[in-house]
Structure formats: structure tokens, C-alpha cells
C-alpha positions, 0 to 999 in steps of 0.5 A, spaced: 183 378 732 179 372 735 179 370 728 186 369 724 189 365 729 183 359 729 182 358 721 188 354 722 184 348 720 188 348 714 194 348 716 194 343 720 187 338 718 185 339 712 183 335 709 181 331 715 173 334 718 175 337 724 181 340 728 184 336 734 187 343 736 192 340 742 195 336 738 195 340 731 193 335 727 186 332 724 181 328 725 180 323 721 174 317 723 178 311 723 185 314 725 183 316 732 180 312 737 172 312 737 167 317 740 161 314 739 155 317 735 158 325 736 164 320 730 157 319 726 157 328 724 164 326 720 164 324 713 171 323 710 168 330 707 172 336 710 166 338 714 170 343 718 171 347 711 164 347 708 161 349 715 165 355 714 165 357 707 160 363 709 162 365 716 168 367 711 164 371 707 160 374 712 167 377 715 168 379 709 174 374 707 172 374 700 179 371 697 179 366 702 172 364 702 173 363 693 179 359 696 175 355 701 170 355 694 175 352 689 177 347 695 172 344 697 169 343 688 176 339 687 178 335 693 172 333 697 167 327 696 161 325 698 160 318 695 164 315 701 164 308 704 161 311 710 156 312 716 153 318 718 148 322 722 143 324 719 142 329 722 148 332 722 150 332 715 144 336 714 145 342 718 152 342 716 155 340 710 148 340 706 147 347 710 155 348 708 154 348 702 148 351 701 150 357 705 156 357 701 151 358 694 147 363 697 155 367 699 158 365 692 151 367 688 152 374 692 158 375 690 157 373 682 152 378 682 156 383 685 161 382 680 166 377 683 166 371 682 165 370 676 167 363 674 161 360 679 157 356 675 153 354 681 159 348 683 156 348 691 149 347 689 150 341 684 154 338 691 149 339 694 143 335 690 147 329 690 149 330 697 140 330 698 139 325 694 144 320 698 139 323 704 134 321 701 133 313 702 134 314 710 126 317 709 124 310 706 119 310 712 112 308 712 112 314 718 117 318 714 121 319 719 128 319 717 133 313 720 137 317 723 144 315 719 145 313 712 151 310 708 153 315 704 155 310 699 150 305 699 144 308 703 140 304 708 137 299 707 142 292 705 148 288 708 154 294 706 151 299 708 152 297 715 145 300 718 138 301 718 137 296 723 135 302 728 128 304 730 128 309 734 130 318 732 130 324 736 125 329 735 130 334 733 132 329 728 126 328 725 124 336 724 130 339 724 130 337 715 126 342 712 129 349 711 135 345 707 132 341 704 126 346 701 131 351 700 134 345 696 128 345 692 127 352 691 134 353 689 134 346 684 126 347 682 127 339 685 120 339 689 123 332 693 126 333 698 121 339 700 116 333 700 119 328 704 121 334 709 114 336 710 112 329 710 116 328 717 114 335 720 106 332 718 107 326 722 111 329 728 106 334 729 101 329 729 104 325 734 104 331 739 101 329 746 094 332 743 091 334 751 099 338 752 100 339 745 107 337 748 112 332 745 116 328 746 123 326 746 125 321 742 119 317 737 119 310 733 121 311 727 116 306 724 110 306 729 110 313 732 110 311 738 113 316 744 120 312 747 122 317 751 116 322 753 120 328 757 119 334 754 123 340 753 126 345 750 134 343 750 137 337 747 133 332 743 127 337 741 130 344 741 132 345 733 124 342 732 121 348 735 126 352 731 124 349 725 117 350 725 117 358 727 123 359 721 120 354 716 114 360 717 119 366 716 123 363 709 117 359 706 111 364 709 107 359 710 101 359 715 101 352 717 108 353 721 106 358 724 101 356 727 104 350 730 109 353 732 105 358 736 101 352 738 106 348 742 109 356 744 103 356 748 105 350 752 111 350 753 109 358 756 105 354 760 108 348 762 116 348 761 118 355 763 117 357 769 122 362 769 127 364 768 128 355 768 126 352 762 125 345 766 122 338 762 115 335 764 112 328 761 108 329 755 102 326 758 103 329 765 106 337 765 105 339 771 109 333 773 118 335 772 121 330 769 129 331 771 132 337 776 136 339 771 138 343 765 143 342 758 146 347 755 142 347 749 137 350 752 141 358 752 139 357 744 131 358 745 131 367 749 134 368 741 127 364 739 123 368 743 125 373 740 124 371 734 117 371 737 116 377 739 116 374 747 121 379 749 121 379 757 122 371 758 128 372 753 132 376 759 130 372 764 132 365 761 139 369 759 140 372 764 139 366 768 144 363 762 149 370 764 150 367 772 151 360 771 156 362 765 160 367 770 160 362 775 164 357 771 167 362 765 163 357 761 155 354 762 156 347 763 153 341 759 148 341 764 146 344 770 142 343 776 136 347 779 140 352 783 145 352 778 150 347 781 154 343 776 150 337 773 155 335 766 161 340 766 163 339 759 163 344 754 164 342 747 164 350 746 157 350 744 154 357 741 148 358 743 148 363 747 153 367 744 146 366 739 141 369 744 144 374 746 146 376 740 139 376 738 136 379 745 141 385 743 139 386 736 132 388 738 133 391 744 140 394 743 141 394 750 149 396 751 148 391 756 148 384 751 154 388 748 158 386 755 156 379 755 159 378 749 165 381 751 165 376 756 164 370 752 170 373 748 175 373 753 173 367 756 174 364 751 181 367 749 184 366 756 181 359 757 179 356 751 185 359 746 191 353 745 197 355 738 192 351 734 186 353 735 180 354 740 179 346 745 173 345 749 173 344 756 174 338 758 170 340 765 169 347 766 170 346 773 178 345 773 179 348 766 182 342 763 181 341 755 179 336 751 183 335 744 177 337 741 174 344 736 167 341 733 166 344 726 161 348 729 165 353 733 167 356 726 160 355 723 157 359 729 161 362 735 164 366 730 159 370 725 154 370 732 159 375 735 162 378 729 155 380 728 154 382 736 159 388 735 160 389 728 157 396 725 153 395 719 159 398 715 163 392 717 158 388 714 159 386 706 150 385 705 144 385 709 144 380 714 135 382 714 135 377 708 138 372 710 135 367 715 139 362 719 139 355 719 140 351 727 147 350 724 147 358 722 147 358 715 145 363 711 138 361 707 135 367 702 128 369 704 128 371 697 127 362 697 120 363 699 118 366 692 121 360 688 116 355 685 115 350 687 109 344 688 108 344 696 105 337 699 098 339 701 096 340 708 093 334 713 086 332 711 081 336 715 086 340 718 083 347 719 088 354 721 085 357 727 086 364 726 086 365 733 093 362 734 097 368 729 100 372 731 102 376 725 108 382 728 113 382 733 111 387 738 116 392 738 121 393 744 120 401 745 114 401 746 114 395 751 119 397 755 120 405 755 123 405 761 131 403 760 132 401 767 126 395 766 130 391 764 136 392 769 129 390 774 128 384 770 136 382 771 137 384 778 133 378 782 135 373 778 142 375 780 141 374 786 137 369 786 145 366 783 149 367 788 145 366 792 145 358 790 152 357 792 156 357 799 161 361 800 158 369 799 155 367 792 162 363 789 163 355 786 166 351 789 173 350 791 177 347 784 183 343 785 188 347 782 186 354 786 188 350 793 193 352 796 195 348 803 197 356 806 190 358 806 186 360 812 179 361 806 180 355 802 182 350 808 176 352 811 172 351 805 175 344 805 173 343 812 165 344 810 167 339 805 169 333 810 176 334 807 181 333 812 189 336 810 195 332 813 202 335 813 207 331 812 215 331 815 218 332 808 213 338 805 207 334 802 200 335 804 195 328 804 188 330 803 182 324 806 175 326 805 170 324 810 162 325 807 159 324 813 163 330 817 161 335 811 157 340 812 152 338 807 150 332 802 151 338 797 158 340 800 159 333 800 159 333 794 163 338 792 169 335 797 168 329 792 169 332 786 175 336 790 178 330 790 177 327 784 181 332 780 186 332 785 187 326 783 187 328 776 191 334 777 197 329 780 196 324 775 197 329 769 203 332 773 206 325 774 205 325 767 208 331 765 215 329 770 221 333 768 228 332 771 230 336 776 235 343 774 241 346 778 242 353 781 248 354 782 251 359 786 258 362 781 259 370 785 265 369 791 267 366 795 263 361 793 265 360 784 260 355 783 262 350 788 255 351 792 250 347 787 242 347 789 237 341 786 231 345 784 224 343 782 223 345 774 216 348 772 212 345 767 211 353 763 216 358 762 223 357 759 226 350 758 233 350 760 234 344 757 234 346 751 239 353 753 247 351 752 249 357 758 243 357 762 240 364 765 246 368 769 244 374 773 244 377 781 238 375 785 234 380 790 228 377 793 222 380 790 217 385 794 212 383 797 216 376 797 211 372 795 210 375 788 202 374 789 202 382 786 204 386 782 212 389 785 215 394 789 221 394 787 220 392 779 226 397 779 231 394 783 228 386 781 229 389 772 235 385 771 236 381 776 233 373 778 227 374 783 226 370 789 219 368 791 217 366 797 211 359 796 204 360 797 198 365 795 196 365 789 198 361 783 207 360 780 204 361 774 201 367 777 208 370 781 212 369 774 207 373 771 209 379 776 216 378 776 216 377 768 212 384 769 217 387 773 223 385 767 226 380 772 230 374 767 228 369 772 225 367 778 226 362 784 221 360 789 222 358 796 218 353 800 214 355 806 214 349 809 220 349 815 225 344 814 223 341 808 229 338 804 229 335 797 234 331 802 228 327 804 222 329 799 221 327 792 222 332 786 218 338 787 215 341 780 210 346 778 204 346 775 202 351 771 194 354 772 190 350 768 190 356 763 194 357 756 202 360 759 206 361 753 207 369 756 211 366 761 218 366 758 222 366 763 226 360 767 222 358 775 226 354 778 223 351 785 227 351 792 225 346 798 227 351 804 233 347 806 236 349 800 232 356 799 236 358 806 242 357 804 240 362 798 238 367 802 243 366 808 248 367 803 245 374 800 244 376 807 252 375 808 255 377 800 249 383 799 250 381 791 251 373 790 250 371 782 247 364 781 247 361 774 240 357 773 242 351 769 239 343 767 245 342 770 252 344 774 257 347 770 264 346 770 267 351 773 272 353 769 268 354 764 264 361 768 270 363 771 273 370 768 281 371 768 280 376 773 276 371 777 282 366 776 286 369 780 283 372 787 281 364 786 289 364 788 288 368 794 285 363 800 278 366 802 274 365 808 268 359 808 262 363 810 260 361 818 253 359 815 256 353 812 257 346 815 265 347 815 270 341 816 276 342 820 280 347 817 277 351 814 277 352 807 277 358 805 280 364 809 281 372 806 286 374 812 292 375 811 294 372 818 296 364 819 291 361 824 290 355 829 285 352 826 285 344 830 279 346 834 276 353 832 269 355 837 267 360 831 268 354 825 261 351 828 256 350 823 249 354 824 245 350 819 249 343 820 244 340 816 244 344 810 250 343 806 255 336 806 262 339 806 266 333 804 273 334 808 279 333 805 285 328 806 291 325 801 293 319 802 301 317 802 302 318 796 300 326 795 293 324 790 288 330 791 281 328 794 277 322 796 271 321 792 265 324 794 259 322 797 253 327 798 247 327 801 242 322 801 237 324 796 236 329 790 239 334 796 244 340 795 251 339 795 258 342 795 263 339 792 269 341 795 276 344 791 280 346 797 286 351 795 290 349 800 296 343 802 296 338 806 296 341 813 302 339 817 301 342 824 297 347 822 301 350 816 297 352 810 300 354 803 298 357 797 297 351 791 299 352 785 293 354 780 294 349 775 295 344 782 287 348 783 286 345 777 287 338 778 283 338 784 277 341 781 277 337 774 277 330 779 272 334 783 267 335 776 268 328 774 266 326 782 260 331 782 257 328 775 257 322 777 254 323 784 249 326 779 248 320 774 247 316 779 243 320 784 238 323 777 
């Protein structure tokens, strides 16, 4: 169910390299602002399409796969004058072409795609030849970048001056290059990949048997001597083990086992994996971990070392549960270090391998969590958006090709039954980009490069078979006993009963628990007279340095949230009371919501009777849902997000909602326009209109409901002409003077009187307003010529306003008589023009 809306790259992005899911367009290098090294993966070769080929085949989308192959063959060019990353182009594009070729061959052998004549393999060889110039160094380590048309050397290449590359960049070539050699019979590619691996092995630190993160491609000197299993090194270790599995060369297994022993001795501190210095491996190099190491439990499963795989995976899962996604980097006490999350698939990969090895249903629940978080927090109308900050839930207009290439494969395989798979995945190995290469390549003829001179294989470093997990863990409770202490350790690292720090998007100014969290972070809150709140942080007043850091982050999030809301500023809306005795005369200025129905696009607005929701805050399922159904619900601000209130009244069947400020005395006369933001998640499910009234305006509506019980309102983008809203019967009613509500600020004489007796209104005590400041009513006067009401004087600011259309003749010695309907209509029209001018001036 995650698939159909996501493979929409062809609808919005093709033939671009990547989809930009927030703006629903393709990312074309050079047309969008540069993102630095990240853009080196883009080569104007329809990256996402190629990277996703074997995903379509695995998901049994045969027709779509065949169509995609035809597109690649006819549309994609590989001779572009563009500088690309050797590493990324190898694993994504070359790997994608080889994986697609493997699937096409498999389908052809089963009687489908009979037209296929190795077109993808020919393209793969063409690309391999374009990558080969990068390996023209004295060491055999490749340059990090290459120009697809001009290679590495020469001014037209715009590259070839780099001196350093990462260990993974040079050591993650062997699977694709060896497969290309085995498929084509040309040993050149595999020989170059082997030479690079041989050089890295030769340059390992001989005492610790560890490698550094960055190396000089000419001298072989280590530039960065920190060593771990995450970014910069990760797939070098992965490819040593997988090269043994794919190619059957014992040398790769020996090297992997040598490295693995050192990793478990120095880097692994279960459940943590911490970088160390290669020359001083007992000395930690940093106090944080990056998310790329999440692949390592899966590699440990392939190795057969299940226990530490379970422990590290559980630690990663608990961090994921704290933030919905695995942060790009996190500290040893499991706090966010780098807050981004570009929808990386490594954690899902390890989850799949652990489930495959143990068949423990716990890992299905982990997969369900991954899937639900993707749909809940990352899904947007045109795909899935990377998380800019896992703490705030903000998005980045980015969906890397590896999301479809890897994440979809591993989640599908995790939940798929054997009959769901179109072929046996046991016959293939996954590359680091999850491309499928057939294990039958191990028997393909190839002229293999010789081993390093003088190197002998040490049988003690071989472990020929993986351990049987049933024998390792005969007690089903054993894995649970491994996980429980890790879960507790992660929980204890968070202040406040194991929960993460307060996020700006969740903050409620009237929530005592939130106020206490602010106090601990050194943040003080000041209530302003206009209903707004002001936040000030004093780091020295925080309970700890960590709390002060959380406070600084909270303030930054709040500023970003405020800035975002200001950019999305919407015009005010109107709540017009249209039932008797108001008939549209009372118009309240309302704040809009950044979600739900857009009233500016509705010619008629939303009309309905109002009723108070129970509970009044609307933060749980309504107990009076049968009454709210078909009506406009009144809600009190506070206790939960505005979007949550909207969802609850919508579920109850409401046609709209009005949120009333709980800050007594707040008014649109004095406060700036308030607009309700979403909850940082997808709010497309909210379809009803939601408006906001300050306390003063909201009280007008509540008092009307209290006195008349049935009050009908119109929610719209601006006040409507009352003549457009009233029925013929209502016009007849308007001919009868009606008493003004006692709670309105009434001038003398009163505007309506429903009694049949004539009364002296010179100075009645009963005309004193209950809420004098809530509504401004202009007293009607006439000049000697008998012209209608004077120009209207609105209240200051975008406040509430009651335009006056009085159905009475000017008072003469206290005598009142009814005007004709025609005269009344003339007054209405003049009053309406005055109101429109007032609205225009104030806006």
C-alpha cells in the first residue's frame, strides 16, 4: 500500500534524476541551487528510474518493469559533460543497470521480455568504461569524481585535482565491477576493483588491523585516522564479505574476518559502535554515532554473529522510536546530534536480515513502525519527503533514489510471503544499494587478479558456516532478555520519564507540564496583553547544560515555526451571524487555518447552526457527536493541536469549526491576526473549515447561543450581502421590529423591539450593555434632508463590527414607526457599501 503513490516520479519528475516531492517537480542539476557534494550523484541520466528497475521486478510489477527498461534504453544518455561521484554512480547507476539486466534475463528465461537483447548490459559496459579513467592513479585507488564525457585529466574535465577519497568510496567497487566483468567476459573491470581493495588492505594499520576514514589516493597516507563502521568506511567492510559470497574467493573472507575481530575488540561497545583512532584503538575518536552504521547488524547476520546484531539493532530501534526516524547522527546518550533524516534504508535493511535469520515476529512490529512513520510523517502528495529535522518534523524537498531502490525492497521482503515473490531471492546477493546480482556469477569464467605477493591464507581466520539461530537461542525469551536492558538504558537517557525534549510544534502555553519543561530549559514565558506569549531563554537558569542546549534548540524551532507561519500569512475570514434577530448584521473577524477547506475558494462559504463541542477543548472523541453532526462546532483553544481538534469534530460529522481563544480579554481590536498552523504532519485529511476567534469576539457568539439557543452563522472569506442570504419569509420577519439582545452594546433608542407596546426609550436602565467593549454599534442619526445613516466608524484594528441597518424612522418625541421594506433595503445597501469600504481600508 505504500507503493502506488510513491512511484509517481514518472508523473512529476521524469526524465530528471530525482523527484522533489514538496514542489512536485524533477531535480535537474544546474537548474536548482547547489547542495554541494550531494549533487555529485546526479548525472542527468534519469538516476531514480535506473536505481528502481529491479525494485519493480521484485514487486512483481512486470509490465511497469518492461516499460521502464524500454525508457532507459531509448531515453538515457551516459555521455553527458558532467562531473559525477565515482562511488555513487557505481552503486546506483552501474548497479541499477546490472540489477535490471539480471531481472530482464530472468524474465526472458521464463518466456517474457523476449525482445530483450542485453541492452542494459551494453549500457552498463559503456558506463564502466567511462568510470575507468578515475582508476588511473599510482595506487590504483580511484579519483572521487570523473567527467562522464572527458574523464579525469585535462581542463575540460573540471576534475582530477582531488587528492583524497574515503575508504568506502574506493572499497565499494568490487561487486559491480566484478559482475560487469563476469557478465561481459572482460576482466578489466574486476582487476581494477581488486587492485583498489588490495591497496586498502595493504595500508591497514597493522597493529589494530583497522582502516582510517579518508586516504590520499597517491601516497596512501591516511588523512583521517578515525575508524568506525559508519560513514566513510561502512560499505568497505560490507563488500569484503559480500565479495566472498558472490565470487567465492577465500581471500575476501579472510580479510573481512581480520577486520571484524578488530571491530568487535575496539569499536563495538554493545550496544554502541564508537569510532576510535587506528593507531590508538583504545582511545575514542568521538562521542556520537552516525545513522549509516545501522547497516551493521544486517552485516553481522550475514557473518553469523546474531547476539551483538540484536543488541545494536535494539538500540537503533529505541532511538528511532524517540524521534520517529533515526537522526543522521546521535550521541552516546542517544540525543540528536545531526537532526536530518534523508529517509535512509539501512535500519530497515538490518530489520529484514534479523527477521530472516530469527523469524522473531518482534521484527515485523519494528517494520510496521517504520512503515507507519513513513506514511504518517514523511508522506506528501507527490511522494515521500526527507526530514529536515526529526525534532520538529519539518521536511526537505528531497527524495533520494535510494529510497525507492532500497527501502521499498527491504520493507516488501520483510512482510512478503514466499508465494508473493516472483523468484527466489536466495539466488541473489544484495549490493549496498540493494541491487540484485545472481550468485551464479561465481562460476562465470574470469581472469582473476593474483593475490599480493607473499600473502598466505590463515585458516584460523575462517568460519565456514553460519551458526544455527535455533541452537544459539533455544529459549524464545532469550532475545527479549537481550533487548530489555537496552530499552531501559535509552529511556533513562531522556529527562522526564524517558521522553524526548519538548518540541516547538507541540508546545501549549496553558499546559502546566510544558511550562515546567520550559523552566528546566531556562525558558521563561511572558503573557502579553494582546493574548500573545513571549519566550525568553537564559541558559544560566537551566537545570543542566543539556537542558540549556534543549532550550536553545526549542527557541530556534520556535523562531523557524514563527517565520514559516509568517511566510504563509493568510487574509482574515468572517463569521457572520445570520439567524434572527441578527440577519447578518453581526460580523466577527476570524483568523484562518493553514489547513482544511479554503474559504476563499468557496463562493457560498459554509452555513450552519453552532453548538458547543463536548469536551469543549475538542482534544478527544466528542461525547455529543450526534448533536455536533451537521453543525458548526465551537471549541476552546488549548490542550492539543488545532489539527487534532479539527479531526475530532470532523469525525463527529461537523461541517465546520470555530476555535475560541481561552485567554480572557484578547481581542482582534488589539492583537494581530492569528492563524492556526498545522501539527507538522500531513493535514490533507482535514476537509472542513476551521476559524479562530479571540476571546472578545468568541464571547459574542457564546452569549448569542446562550440567549437564543439556535444560532446560525456563515463562515466565509468576507461578509456577504444580507440580501443574498435571507429568504422571503425572513424579509417579512425583518419588517417587524425586534428587541436587541441585552448583552450587546446598544445605543439609545434601541434598534429592535419585539414587543407590541410603544415604550419610552429616552434613558432606560435596561439598555446598559453587559459587555460594552465587545461590539461597536453606530447610533443612527439623520440630517435635515432625511438622508440615511451617517458613515460607519469601525472599531480600531481588525475587530468585530456590527453594521447598523435600523428599521425605524428618526425618533420624534420618542415616537417610533416602521419603515417600508424599500426604505429599509436602501439603508441596508448604503450600510453594506460603508462596511465594504471599512473592510477594504482595514485590510
